[in-house]
TORLUMFI-101093 format. One record per atom (N, C-alpha, C): atom name; x, y, z. Coordinates in Angstrom, 1 decimal, always signed. Layout:
BEGIN
CA | X | Y | Z
...
# end
This chain:
BEGIN
N | +180.4 | +157.9 | +0.4
CA | +180.9 | +158.7 | -1.2
C | +180.6 | +160.1 | -0.8
N | +182.2 | +160.4 | -1.4
CA | +182.0 | +162.2 | -1.5
C | +181.0 | +162.5 | -2.8
N | +180.2 | +163.8 | -2.4
CA | +180.1 | +164.3 | -3.9
C | +180.7 | +165.0 | -5.2
N | +181.9 | +164.9 | -4.9
CA | +182.8 | +165.3 | -5.8
C | +183.1 | +163.8 | -6.6
N | +183.0 | +162.6 | -5.9
CA | +183.0 | +161.3 | -6.2
C | +182.1 | +160.7 | -7.5
N | +181.2 | +161.7 | -6.8
CA | +179.5 | +160.7 | -7.4
C | +179.7 | +161.4 | -8.6
N | +179.6 | +163.2 | -8.6
CA | +179.7 | +163.3 | -9.4
C | +180.6 | +163.3 | -10.8
N | +181.6 | +162.7 | -10.8
CA | +183.0 | +162.2 | -11.4
C | +182.3 | +161.2 | -11.9
N | +181.7 | +160.4 | -11.7
CA | +181.0 | +158.6 | -12.4
C | +180.1 | +158.7 | -13.1
N | +179.3 | +160.1 | -12.5
CA | +178.1 | +160.4 | -13.1
C | +178.7 | +160.8 | -15.1
N | +179.3 | +161.5 | -14.7
CA | +179.5 | +162.6 | -16.0
C | +181.3 | +161.5 | -17.0
N | +181.5 | +160.7 | -16.5
CA | +182.2 | +160.0 | -16.8
C | +182.1 | +159.3 | -18.3
N | +182.6 | +159.8 | -18.9
CA | +182.6 | +159.2 | -20.7
C | +182.6 | +157.5 | -20.4
N | +183.0 | +156.6 | -19.7
CA | +182.6 | +155.4 | -20.0
C | +181.1 | +155.2 | -19.4
N | +180.7 | +155.6 | -18.7
CA | +179.1 | +155.6 | -18.4
C | +178.0 | +155.8 | -19.9
N | +178.6 | +157.3 | -20.3
CA | +177.2 | +157.8 | -21.2
C | +178.0 | +156.6 | -22.4
N | +179.1 | +156.1 | -22.8
CA | +178.8 | +155.1 | -24.3
C | +177.8 | +153.6 | -23.6
N | +178.0 | +153.5 | -22.3
CA | +177.2 | +152.2 | -22.5
C | +175.9 | +152.6 | -22.4
N | +175.4 | +153.6 | -22.3
CA | +174.1 | +154.1 | -22.4
C | +173.5 | +154.2 | -23.5
N | +174.4 | +154.9 | -24.0
CA | +174.7 | +155.5 | -25.7
C | +174.0 | +153.8 | -26.5
N | +174.7 | +152.6 | -26.3
CA | +175.2 | +151.8 | -26.8
C | +173.7 | +150.7 | -26.8
N | +173.5 | +150.9 | -25.2
CA | +172.0 | +150.3 | -25.0
C | +170.7 | +150.3 | -25.9
N | +170.8 | +152.3 | -26.1
CA | +169.8 | +152.7 | -26.4
C | +170.1 | +152.5 | -27.7
N | +170.8 | +152.2 | -29.0
CA | +171.5 | +152.1 | -30.4
C | +170.5 | +150.3 | -30.4
N | +171.0 | +149.7 | -29.6
CA | +170.4 | +148.5 | -29.8
C | +169.1 | +148.1 | -29.2
N | +168.7 | +149.1 | -28.6
CA | +167.1 | +149.3 | -28.4
C | +166.4 | +149.6 | -29.5
N | +166.8 | +150.4 | -30.0
CA | +166.4 | +151.4 | -31.8
C | +166.3 | +150.1 | -32.4
N | +167.4 | +149.4 | -32.7
CA | +167.7 | +148.5 | -33.6
C | +166.7 | +147.0 | -33.6
N | +166.6 | +147.3 | -32.3
CA | +165.9 | +145.9 | -32.3
C | +164.4 | +146.1 | -32.5
N | +164.0 | +147.6 | -32.1
CA | +162.4 | +147.8 | -32.6
C | +162.2 | +147.8 | -34.3
N | +163.2 | +148.8 | -34.8
CA | +163.0 | +148.5 | -36.2
C | +163.0 | +147.2 | -36.8
N | +163.9 | +146.4 | -36.4
CA | +163.8 | +145.0 | -36.7
C | +162.6 | +144.0 | -37.2
N | +162.3 | +144.2 | -35.7
CA | +160.8 | +143.7 | -35.3
C | +159.9 | +144.4 | -36.1
N | +159.9 | +145.8 | -36.4
CA | +159.0 | +146.5 | -37.3
C | +159.0 | +145.8 | -38.7
N | +159.9 | +146.0 | -39.5
CA | +160.0 | +145.4 | -40.8
C | +159.7 | +144.2 | -40.9
N | +160.3 | +142.9 | -39.6
CA | +160.0 | +141.9 | -40.0
C | +159.0 | +141.8 | -39.8
N | +157.7 | +142.4 | -39.0
CA | +156.4 | +142.1 | -39.2
C | +156.0 | +142.2 | -40.5
N | +156.0 | +143.1 | -40.8
CA | +155.7 | +143.6 | -42.3
C | +155.8 | +143.0 | -43.4
N | +157.5 | +142.5 | -43.7
CA | +157.6 | +141.7 | -44.7
C | +156.7 | +140.6 | -44.2
N | +156.2 | +139.4 | -43.3
CA | +156.4 | +138.9 | -42.6
C | +154.7 | +138.5 | -43.2
N | +153.9 | +139.5 | -43.0
CA | +152.3 | +140.1 | -43.1
C | +152.5 | +140.9 | -44.4
N | +153.4 | +140.7 | -45.4
CA | +152.9 | +141.9 | -46.6
C | +152.3 | +142.9 | -46.5
N | +152.8 | +144.0 | -45.9
CA | +152.0 | +145.2 | -45.3
C | +152.1 | +145.8 | -46.6
N | +150.9 | +146.7 | -46.7
CA | +151.1 | +147.2 | -47.8
C | +150.5 | +146.5 | -49.2
N | +150.7 | +145.1 | -49.1
CA | +150.4 | +144.2 | -50.7
C | +149.0 | +143.9 | -50.7
N | +148.7 | +144.5 | -51.7
CA | +147.0 | +144.1 | -51.7
C | +147.0 | +143.2 | -53.5
N | +146.4 | +142.0 | -53.1
CA | +145.8 | +141.3 | -54.6
C | +144.2 | +141.0 | -54.3
N | +143.7 | +141.4 | -55.5
CA | +142.3 | +141.0 | -55.7
C | +142.0 | +139.6 | -56.0
N | +141.5 | +139.1 | -55.2
CA | +140.7 | +138.0 | -55.9
C | +140.1 | +137.7 | -57.4
N | +140.6 | +136.8 | -57.4
CA | +139.8 | +136.7 | -58.9
C | +138.0 | +135.9 | -58.9
N | +137.8 | +135.5 | -59.9
CA | +136.6 | +135.3 | -60.0
C | +136.5 | +133.7 | -60.5
N | +136.1 | +132.6 | -59.6
CA | +136.8 | +131.4 | -60.5
C | +135.4 | +130.5 | -60.3
N | +134.6 | +131.4 | -60.1
CA | +133.1 | +130.7 | -60.2
C | +132.8 | +129.6 | -61.2
N | +132.2 | +128.8 | -60.9
CA | +132.2 | +127.6 | -62.3
C | +133.4 | +127.5 | -63.5
N | +134.3 | +127.9 | -63.2
CA | +135.4 | +127.0 | -63.9
C | +135.6 | +125.7 | -63.1
N | +136.5 | +124.5 | -63.8
CA | +136.9 | +123.5 | -63.5
C | +137.7 | +124.2 | -62.0
N | +138.5 | +123.0 | -61.7
CA | +139.0 | +123.1 | -60.3
C | +140.8 | +123.6 | -60.7
N | +141.0 | +122.7 | -62.0
CA | +142.6 | +122.5 | -62.2
C | +142.7 | +124.3 | -62.7
N | +141.8 | +124.4 | -63.8
CA | +141.8 | +125.9 | -64.3
C | +141.9 | +127.4 | -63.6
N | +141.1 | +126.9 | -61.8
CA | +141.0 | +127.8 | -60.8
C | +142.2 | +127.5 | -60.4
N | +142.8 | +126.4 | -60.1
CA | +144.5 | +126.6 | -59.1
C | +145.4 | +127.1 | -60.0
N | +145.3 | +127.4 | -61.5
CA | +146.8 | +128.2 | -62.3
C | +146.0 | +128.7 | -62.2
N | +145.1 | +129.6 | -62.4
CA | +144.7 | +131.1 | -61.8
C | +145.1 | +131.8 | -60.8
N | +144.8 | +131.4 | -59.6
CA | +145.1 | +131.6 | -58.1
C | +146.6 | +131.5 | -58.1
N | +147.0 | +130.2 | -58.6
CA | +148.6 | +130.4 | -58.4
C | +149.4 | +131.7 | -58.9
N | +149.1 | +131.6 | -60.3
CA | +149.3 | +132.8 | -61.1
C | +149.2 | +134.2 | -59.9
N | +148.6 | +134.5 | -59.6
CA | +148.5 | +135.4 | -58.6
C | +149.4 | +135.5 | -57.4
N | +149.7 | +134.1 | -57.0
CA | +150.1 | +134.2 | -55.5
C | +149.3 | +133.6 | -54.4
N | +148.5 | +133.2 | -54.5
CA | +147.1 | +132.7 | -53.7
C | +147.4 | +131.3 | -54.1
N | +146.8 | +130.6 | -52.7
CA | +146.6 | +129.0 | -52.7
C | +144.5 | +128.6 | -52.8
N | +144.5 | +127.4 | -53.0
CA | +142.9 | +126.9 | -52.9
C | +143.3 | +126.1 | -52.4
N | +142.1 | +125.8 | -51.6
CA | +142.0 | +124.4 | -50.8
C | +140.3 | +124.3 | -50.6
N | +139.6 | +122.4 | -51.0
CA | +138.8 | +122.6 | -50.9
C | +137.9 | +122.1 | -49.6
N | +136.9 | +123.0 | -49.3
CA | +136.3 | +122.7 | -48.3
C | +134.9 | +122.1 | -47.6
N | +134.6 | +121.7 | -49.3
CA | +133.6 | +120.6 | -49.2
C | +132.3 | +120.7 | -50.5
N | +131.7 | +120.0 | -50.8
CA | +131.4 | +119.5 | -52.2
C | +129.5 | +119.6 | -52.0
N | +129.3 | +119.8 | -53.5
CA | +127.5 | +120.5 | -53.2
C | +127.1 | +119.5 | -54.4
N | +126.4 | +119.5 | -55.5
CA | +125.8 | +118.9 | -56.1
C | +124.6 | +119.8 | -57.1
N | +125.3 | +120.3 | -58.8
CA | +124.2 | +120.8 | -59.0
C | +124.0 | +119.8 | -60.8
N | +123.4 | +119.7 | -60.8
CA | +123.2 | +118.7 | -62.1
C | +123.0 | +119.2 | -63.1
N | +123.6 | +120.6 | -63.4
CA | +123.5 | +121.2 | -64.9
C | +124.4 | +121.7 | -64.8
N | +125.7 | +121.3 | -63.9
CA | +126.9 | +121.9 | -64.2
C | +127.8 | +120.2 | -64.2
N | +129.4 | +120.3 | -64.5
CA | +129.7 | +119.7 | -65.0
C | +130.5 | +119.1 | -63.4
N | +131.0 | +118.1 | -63.1
CA | +132.1 | +117.1 | -62.3
C | +132.9 | +118.5 | -62.0
N | +133.6 | +119.1 | -60.6
CA | +134.5 | +119.6 | -60.4
C | +135.0 | +121.1 | -60.9
N | +133.3 | +121.5 | -60.7
CA | +133.3 | +122.6 | -61.6
C | +133.3 | +123.4 | -60.1
N | +133.7 | +124.9 | -59.9
CA | +133.8 | +125.4 | -58.4
C | +132.1 | +126.0 | -58.8
N | +131.8 | +125.7 | -57.3
CA | +130.3 | +126.2 | -57.0
C | +129.8 | +127.4 | -56.1
N | +131.4 | +127.6 | -55.2
CA | +131.0 | +128.4 | -54.7
C | +133.2 | +129.2 | -54.3
N | +133.0 | +130.2 | -53.4
CA | +134.3 | +130.7 | -52.9
C | +134.4 | +131.7 | -51.9
N | +135.6 | +131.5 | -51.3
CA | +135.7 | +132.4 | -50.3
C | +136.9 | +132.3 | -49.9
N | +137.5 | +134.0 | -49.7
CA | +136.7 | +135.2 | -49.8
C | +136.4 | +135.7 | -51.5
N | +135.1 | +136.4 | -51.3
CA | +134.7 | +136.5 | -52.5
C | +134.9 | +137.0 | -53.8
N | +134.8 | +137.2 | -54.8
CA | +135.9 | +137.6 | -56.0
C | +135.8 | +139.5 | -55.6
N | +136.6 | +140.4 | -55.9
CA | +137.0 | +141.4 | -55.8
C | +137.4 | +141.9 | -54.2
N | +137.8 | +141.0 | -53.6
CA | +138.2 | +141.5 | -52.2
C | +139.8 | +141.1 | -52.6
N | +140.5 | +142.4 | -51.8
CA | +141.8 | +142.6 | -51.2
C | +142.3 | +141.5 | -50.4
N | +143.3 | +140.9 | -50.6
CA | +144.2 | +140.3 | -50.4
C | +145.5 | +140.2 | -49.8
N | +146.4 | +139.8 | -49.0
CA | +147.5 | +139.5 | -49.2
C | +147.9 | +138.5 | -50.1
N | +149.4 | +138.4 | -50.6
CA | +149.9 | +137.3 | -50.7
C | +150.0 | +135.6 | -50.2
N | +149.6 | +134.6 | -50.5
CA | +150.0 | +133.5 | -49.7
C | +148.6 | +132.8 | -49.2
N | +147.7 | +133.8 | -49.9
CA | +146.2 | +133.4 | -48.9
C | +145.5 | +132.3 | -49.2
N | +144.7 | +131.7 | -48.5
CA | +144.3 | +130.3 | -49.0
C | +142.8 | +131.0 | -49.7
N | +142.0 | +130.4 | -50.3
CA | +140.6 | +130.8 | -50.7
C | +140.5 | +129.2 | -51.0
N | +139.1 | +129.4 | -50.6
CA | +138.4 | +127.9 | -50.1
C | +137.1 | +127.8 | -51.6
N | +137.2 | +126.3 | -51.5
CA | +136.5 | +126.3 | -52.5
C | +135.3 | +125.4 | -52.3
N | +134.0 | +125.4 | -53.0
CA | +133.0 | +124.1 | -53.1
C | +133.2 | +123.6 | -54.7
N | +133.1 | +122.6 | -54.5
CA | +133.1 | +121.9 | -56.1
C | +132.0 | +121.3 | -56.3
N | +132.1 | +121.1 | -57.4
CA | +130.6 | +120.6 | -57.5
C | +130.9 | +118.6 | -57.8
N | +130.1 | +117.7 | -57.5
CA | +130.1 | +116.3 | -57.0
C | +130.2 | +115.4 | -58.6
N | +130.2 | +114.8 | -58.8
CA | +130.1 | +114.1 | -59.7
C | +128.9 | +113.4 | -59.7
N | +128.4 | +112.8 | -58.4
CA | +127.3 | +112.6 | -58.5
C | +126.2 | +113.1 | -57.6
N | +125.0 | +112.6 | -57.1
CA | +124.3 | +113.1 | -56.4
C | +124.0 | +112.9 | -55.2
N | +123.9 | +113.6 | -54.2
CA | +123.8 | +113.1 | -52.7
C | +123.0 | +112.0 | -52.4
N | +123.3 | +110.9 | -51.6
CA | +122.5 | +110.2 | -51.3
C | +121.9 | +110.2 | -49.8
N | +120.5 | +109.8 | -49.6
CA | +119.8 | +110.2 | -48.2
C | +119.1 | +108.8 | -48.1
N | +119.4 | +108.7 | -46.5
CA | +118.9 | +107.5 | -45.8
C | +117.7 | +107.2 | -45.5
N | +116.5 | +106.6 | -46.1
CA | +115.2 | +106.1 | -45.3
C | +114.8 | +105.9 | -44.4
N | +114.7 | +107.0 | -43.4
CA | +114.3 | +107.1 | -41.9
C | +113.9 | +105.8 | -41.5
N | +113.1 | +105.4 | -40.1
CA | +112.4 | +104.6 | -39.8
C | +111.1 | +104.8 | -39.9
N | +109.6 | +105.3 | -41.0
CA | +108.6 | +105.4 | -40.9
C | +108.0 | +104.8 | -41.1
N | +108.0 | +103.5 | -41.8
CA | +107.7 | +102.8 | -42.3
C | +106.8 | +101.6 | -41.2
N | +105.1 | +101.9 | -41.5
CA | +104.5 | +101.2 | -40.3
C | +105.0 | +101.4 | -38.9
N | +105.3 | +103.0 | -38.9
CA | +105.8 | +103.1 | -37.4
C | +105.2 | +104.5 | -37.0
N | +104.6 | +105.3 | -38.4
CA | +104.1 | +106.5 | -37.9
C | +102.8 | +107.3 | -38.5
N | +102.4 | +108.1 | -38.4
CA | +101.7 | +108.7 | -39.0
C | +101.9 | +109.4 | -40.5
N | +100.6 | +109.6 | -41.1
CA | +100.6 | +110.3 | -42.7
C | +101.8 | +111.8 | -42.5
N | +101.1 | +112.2 | -41.8
CA | +101.5 | +114.0 | -41.5
C | +102.8 | +114.0 | -40.6
N | +103.8 | +112.9 | -39.8
CA | +104.7 | +112.6 | -39.1
C | +105.6 | +112.5 | -40.2
N | +105.1 | +111.6 | -40.9
CA | +106.4 | +110.9 | -42.4
C | +106.5 | +112.3 | -43.0
N | +106.1 | +112.9 | -43.8
CA | +105.8 | +113.5 | -44.5
C | +106.8 | +114.4 | -44.1
N | +106.7 | +115.3 | -42.8
CA | +106.9 | +116.5 | -42.7
C | +108.6 | +115.6 | -42.5
N | +109.0 | +114.5 | -41.3
CA | +109.8 | +114.4 | -41.6
C | +111.0 | +113.9 | -43.1
N | +110.3 | +113.4 | -44.0
CA | +111.2 | +113.3 | -45.1
C | +111.4 | +114.8 | -46.1
N | +110.6 | +115.5 | -45.9
CA | +111.0 | +117.1 | -46.3
C | +111.6 | +117.0 | -45.8
N | +111.8 | +117.5 | -44.2
CA | +113.1 | +118.1 | -43.6
C | +114.3 | +117.6 | -44.2
N | +114.3 | +116.3 | -44.4
CA | +115.6 | +115.8 | -44.6
C | +116.3 | +115.7 | -46.5
N | +115.2 | +116.6 | -46.7
CA | +115.8 | +116.6 | -48.3
C | +114.8 | +116.1 | -49.2
N | +114.2 | +115.2 | -49.2
CA | +113.5 | +114.1 | -49.6
C | +112.5 | +115.0 | -50.9
N | +112.0 | +114.3 | -51.8
CA | +111.2 | +115.2 | -52.9
C | +110.0 | +114.0 | -52.1
N | +108.8 | +114.6 | -52.3
CA | +108.0 | +113.6 | -52.0
C | +106.9 | +114.0 | -53.1
N | +106.5 | +112.6 | -53.3
CA | +105.4 | +112.6 | -54.4
C | +104.4 | +112.9 | -54.1
N | +102.9 | +112.4 | -55.2
CA | +101.6 | +112.3 | -54.8
C | +101.2 | +110.9 | -53.9
N | +100.4 | +111.3 | -53.2
CA | +99.9 | +109.6 | -51.7
C | +99.5 | +109.1 | -52.7
N | +100.0 | +107.7 | -52.2
CA | +99.2 | +106.4 | -52.8
C | +97.9 | +105.8 | -51.8
N | +97.0 | +106.0 | -51.6
CA | +96.4 | +105.3 | -51.1
C | +95.8 | +103.8 | -51.1
N | +95.9 | +103.0 | -49.7
CA | +95.6 | +101.8 | -50.1
C | +95.0 | +101.2 | -48.8
N | +94.3 | +99.9 | -48.9
CA | +93.1 | +99.5 | -47.7
C | +94.2 | +99.2 | -46.4
N | +93.2 | +99.9 | -45.8
CA | +94.4 | +100.2 | -44.7
C | +93.6 | +101.6 | -43.1
N | +94.5 | +101.4 | -42.4
CA | +93.9 | +102.2 | -41.1
C | +94.0 | +103.7 | -41.6
N | +93.1 | +104.2 | -41.4
CA | +93.7 | +105.7 | -42.3
C | +94.8 | +106.3 | -41.7
N | +95.4 | +107.0 | -42.4
CA | +96.4 | +108.4 | -42.7
C | +97.8 | +107.6 | -41.8
N | +97.5 | +106.0 | -42.1
CA | +98.9 | +105.4 | -41.4
C | +99.7 | +104.8 | -41.8
N | +101.1 | +105.3 | -42.3
CA | +102.1 | +104.7 | -43.7
C | +101.8 | +103.5 | -43.4
N | +102.0 | +102.7 | -44.7
CA | +102.7 | +100.8 | -44.6
C | +103.7 | +100.8 | -45.9
N | +103.9 | +102.0 | -46.3
CA | +105.2 | +101.8 | -47.0
C | +105.4 | +102.8 | -47.7
N | +106.8 | +102.9 | -48.7
CA | +107.3 | +104.0 | -49.4
C | +107.7 | +102.8 | -50.4
N | +107.7 | +103.8 | -51.7
CA | +107.7 | +103.8 | -53.1
C | +109.2 | +104.8 | -53.8
N | +109.5 | +104.4 | -54.6
CA | +110.5 | +105.1 | -55.2
C | +110.6 | +104.4 | -56.9
N | +110.4 | +105.0 | -57.8
CA | +110.2 | +104.6 | -59.4
C | +109.6 | +103.0 | -59.3
N | +108.7 | +103.1 | -59.0
CA | +108.1 | +101.7 | -58.9
C | +108.5 | +100.4 | -57.9
N | +109.3 | +101.0 | -56.6
CA | +109.7 | +99.8 | -56.3
C | +109.7 | +100.2 | -55.0
N | +109.8 | +98.8 | -53.8
CA | +109.2 | +99.2 | -52.3
C | +110.8 | +99.6 | -51.9
N | +110.7 | +100.8 | -51.1
CA | +111.8 | +100.6 | -50.4
C | +111.7 | +100.2 | -48.8
N | +113.1 | +99.9 | -48.1
CA | +113.2 | +99.5 | -47.0
C | +114.3 | +100.6 | -46.1
N | +113.9 | +100.4 | -44.6
CA | +114.3 | +101.9 | -43.5
C | +116.1 | +101.3 | -43.8
N | +116.4 | +102.5 | -43.7
CA | +118.0 | +102.4 | -44.3
C | +118.8 | +102.4 | -45.2
N | +117.6 | +102.1 | -46.4
CA | +118.3 | +102.3 | -47.7
C | +118.5 | +103.1 | -48.1
N | +119.4 | +103.5 | -49.4
CA | +120.2 | +104.7 | -49.7
C | +119.2 | +105.2 | -51.2
N | +119.0 | +106.4 | -50.9
CA | +117.9 | +106.9 | -52.2
C | +118.9 | +108.1 | -53.0
N | +118.7 | +108.6 | -53.8
CA | +119.2 | +109.3 | -54.0
C | +118.2 | +110.8 | -54.3
N | +119.1 | +112.1 | -53.6
CA | +118.2 | +113.3 | -53.4
C | +117.4 | +113.7 | -54.8
N | +117.7 | +113.6 | -55.7
CA | +117.0 | +113.5 | -56.8
C | +115.7 | +113.0 | -56.9
N | +115.4 | +111.0 | -56.5
CA | +114.5 | +110.5 | -56.6
C | +113.3 | +110.8 | -55.8
N | +111.8 | +110.6 | -56.3
CA | +110.7 | +111.1 | -55.8
C | +110.5 | +109.8 | -54.9
N | +110.0 | +110.3 | -53.9
CA | +109.5 | +108.8 | -53.5
C | +107.8 | +109.0 | -53.0
N | +107.0 | +108.2 | -52.6
CA | +105.9 | +108.2 | -52.6
C | +105.5 | +107.2 | -51.5
N | +104.6 | +108.2 | -50.9
CA | +103.9 | +107.2 | -49.4
C | +103.0 | +106.3 | -49.6
N | +102.4 | +104.9 | -48.8
CA | +101.9 | +104.6 | -50.0
C | +100.7 | +104.4 | -47.9
N | +99.6 | +104.9 | -48.1
CA | +99.2 | +105.6 | -46.5
C | +97.5 | +104.6 | -46.8
N | +97.0 | +104.5 | -45.9
CA | +96.0 | +103.8 | -45.4
C | +94.6 | +104.5 | -46.0
N | +93.2 | +104.1 | -46.6
CA | +92.2 | +104.9 | -47.0
C | +91.2 | +105.0 | -45.5
N | +91.5 | +104.2 | -44.7
CA | +90.5 | +103.8 | -43.9
C | +89.2 | +103.0 | -43.8
N | +89.6 | +102.5 | -45.3
CA | +88.3 | +101.2 | -45.1
C | +88.6 | +100.0 | -45.0
N | +89.9 | +99.7 | -43.8
CA | +89.8 | +98.8 | -42.8
C | +90.7 | +99.5 | -41.1
N | +89.9 | +98.7 | -40.2
CA | +90.9 | +99.3 | -39.1
C | +91.6 | +98.1 | -39.3
N | +93.2 | +98.4 | -38.0
CA | +94.4 | +97.9 | -38.1
C | +93.1 | +96.4 | -36.9
N | +92.5 | +97.0 | -36.3
CA | +92.2 | +95.9 | -35.3
C | +90.9 | +95.3 | -35.0
N | +90.4 | +95.7 | -36.2
CA | +89.4 | +94.6 | -37.1
C | +90.3 | +93.3 | -37.5
N | +89.5 | +92.0 | -37.2
CA | +89.6 | +90.7 | -37.6
C | +89.1 | +89.8 | -38.7
N | +89.2 | +89.3 | -39.2
CA | +88.3 | +88.6 | -40.1
C | +88.5 | +87.2 | -40.3
N | +87.8 | +86.5 | -39.5
CA | +87.4 | +84.9 | -39.3
C | +86.7 | +84.1 | -40.1
N | +87.7 | +83.3 | -40.5
CA | +87.1 | +82.5 | -42.3
C | +86.7 | +80.7 | -41.4
N | +85.6 | +80.4 | -41.6
CA | +84.9 | +78.7 | -40.9
C | +84.7 | +78.3 | -42.4
N | +85.2 | +77.0 | -42.3
CA | +84.8 | +76.3 | -43.2
C | +83.1 | +75.2 | -43.0
N | +83.0 | +75.5 | -44.2
CA | +81.2 | +74.6 | -44.3
C | +81.4 | +73.4 | -43.8
N | +80.2 | +73.0 | -43.0
CA | +79.9 | +71.7 | -42.5
C | +79.4 | +70.8 | -43.4
N | +79.4 | +69.5 | -43.2
CA | +78.8 | +68.7 | -43.8
C | +78.3 | +67.7 | -43.1
N | +76.7 | +66.8 | -43.5
CA | +76.9 | +65.5 | -42.6
C | +76.4 | +64.6 | -43.6
N | +76.8 | +64.0 | -43.0
CA | +76.0 | +62.1 | -43.3
C | +75.8 | +61.3 | -42.7
N | +74.1 | +60.7 | -43.3
CA | +73.7 | +59.5 | -42.8
C | +73.9 | +58.1 | -42.8
N | +74.9 | +57.6 | -41.6
CA | +75.3 | +56.1 | -42.6
C | +74.3 | +55.2 | -42.3
N | +73.1 | +55.6 | -41.9
CA | +72.3 | +54.6 | -42.0
C | +71.7 | +54.6 | -43.5
N | +71.5 | +55.8 | -44.3
CA | +70.9 | +55.5 | -45.4
C | +71.8 | +55.3 | -46.7
N | +71.6 | +54.4 | -47.2
CA | +72.1 | +54.6 | -48.8
C | +73.5 | +55.3 | -49.3
N | +74.2 | +54.9 | -49.8
CA | +75.8 | +55.8 | -49.9
C | +75.1 | +56.9 | -50.6
N | +74.2 | +56.8 | -52.2
CA | +73.7 | +57.7 | -52.8
C | +73.8 | +59.0 | -52.2
N | +73.3 | +59.3 | -50.6
CA | +73.3 | +60.2 | -50.3
C | +74.2 | +61.2 | -50.0
N | +73.7 | +62.5 | -50.8
CA | +74.2 | +63.6 | -51.0
C | +74.1 | +64.4 | -49.8
N | +75.8 | +65.0 | -49.2
CA | +75.5 | +66.1 | -48.4
C | +75.4 | +67.5 | -48.6
N | +74.6 | +68.3 | -47.7
CA | +74.0 | +69.5 | -48.2
C | +74.8 | +70.6 | -46.7
N | +74.6 | +71.6 | -47.3
CA | +75.6 | +72.9 | -46.5
C | +75.2 | +73.1 | -45.1
N | +74.2 | +72.6 | -45.1
CA | +73.0 | +73.0 | -43.6
C | +73.5 | +71.6 | -43.0
N | +73.2 | +71.9 | -41.5
CA | +73.7 | +70.6 | -41.0
C | +72.1 | +70.3 | -40.7
N | +72.0 | +68.8 | -40.5
CA | +71.2 | +68.1 | -40.4
C | +70.1 | +67.8 | -41.3
N | +71.0 | +68.0 | -42.4
CA | +69.9 | +67.9 | -44.0
C | +70.1 | +67.4 | -44.8
N | +70.1 | +66.4 | -45.5
CA | +70.5 | +65.7 | -46.6
C | +69.7 | +65.3 | -47.8
N | +69.8 | +64.8 | -49.1
CA | +68.7 | +64.5 | -49.6
C | +69.6 | +63.1 | -50.3
N | +68.3 | +62.2 | -50.6
CA | +69.4 | +61.0 | -51.1
C | +68.9 | +60.9 | -52.3
N | +69.2 | +59.9 | -53.3
CA | +69.0 | +60.0 | -54.5
C | +67.9 | +59.9 | -55.0
N | +67.1 | +59.4 | -55.0
CA | +65.6 | +59.2 | -55.4
C | +65.1 | +60.7 | -55.0
N | +65.1 | +61.4 | -53.7
CA | +64.9 | +62.8 | -54.0
C | +65.1 | +63.4 | -54.7
N | +66.1 | +63.2 | -54.8
CA | +67.0 | +64.5 | -56.1
C | +66.3 | +64.4 | -57.5
N | +65.9 | +63.1 | -57.6
CA | +65.2 | +62.8 | -59.3
C | +64.2 | +63.2 | -59.4
N | +63.5 | +63.2 | -57.8
CA | +62.0 | +63.4 | -58.0
C | +62.0 | +64.2 | -56.4
N | +61.0 | +65.3 | -56.2
CA | +60.8 | +66.3 | -55.9
C | +59.2 | +65.5 | -54.8
N | +58.2 | +64.6 | -55.8
CA | +57.3 | +64.2 | -55.6
C | +57.0 | +62.8 | -54.9
N | +56.7 | +62.6 | -53.5
CA | +56.7 | +61.5 | -52.6
C | +55.7 | +60.7 | -53.6
N | +55.8 | +59.2 | -53.1
CA | +55.1 | +58.2 | -54.1
C | +54.6 | +57.3 | -52.6
N | +52.5 | +58.0 | -52.9
CA | +52.0 | +57.0 | -51.9
C | +50.8 | +55.8 | -52.7
N | +50.5 | +55.5 | -51.8
CA | +49.2 | +54.4 | -52.0
C | +48.1 | +54.4 | -51.6
N | +47.0 | +54.9 | -52.4
CA | +45.6 | +54.8 | -51.6
C | +45.0 | +53.5 | -51.4
N | +44.5 | +53.9 | -50.1
CA | +43.7 | +52.3 | -49.7
C | +42.2 | +53.1 | -49.6
N | +41.8 | +51.8 | -49.6
CA | +40.0 | +52.2 | -49.5
C | +39.8 | +51.4 | -48.5
N | +38.7 | +52.4 | -47.8
CA | +37.9 | +51.1 | -46.2
C | +36.6 | +51.0 | -46.8
N | +36.4 | +50.1 | -45.8
CA | +34.4 | +49.6 | -45.9
C | +34.4 | +50.6 | -45.8
N | +33.0 | +50.3 | -46.7
CA | +31.6 | +51.7 | -46.9
C | +31.1 | +52.0 | -45.6
# end
């Protein structure tokens, strides 16, 4: 290719028109992406999160929808002094600036207290271990009740005057009482009961009465009088 032909193509109107068209397309694409992202993300738009704590869920939902926000229940809790379906916590916190369509996560108050499951501690562990386990699980442990048995060994668990069993459900507000041995009797101790032995002499009269000690009995005559009858015999002078 000669030099004059090269310069003629470089400075041709068609080439520069194509380059200008490509540049315009690129600029339009960049502007479209920028404005599209701003429109999608609500750039520059700020909405202050209202305080909906201790409000009923229905009322809080209306308040948030009026501001262009959404509400979603993330968890439940329990506060005895508050009514059910009351908002306990919210995220984000009140006063923060968010964009339209933002989801506000809330924790609502349950209509009943949470239930806890009795662990396997009855006749299975010591007093210290059982109390630590119950406290860690959230139980309210009341005064200890001592009963005869091995010292510091857990024999039972009570609540509201009733014995509990492993796996039973108990309200988190109910107080549980541990029944612990007082050390008056060891678990390895055994008590043997023996029946008293009675003996009868078949050769005696049927009025013979048995005694608690073996080999001893009293006849009816002997029971009437403890004095033996005897005869005085006189010999030759």
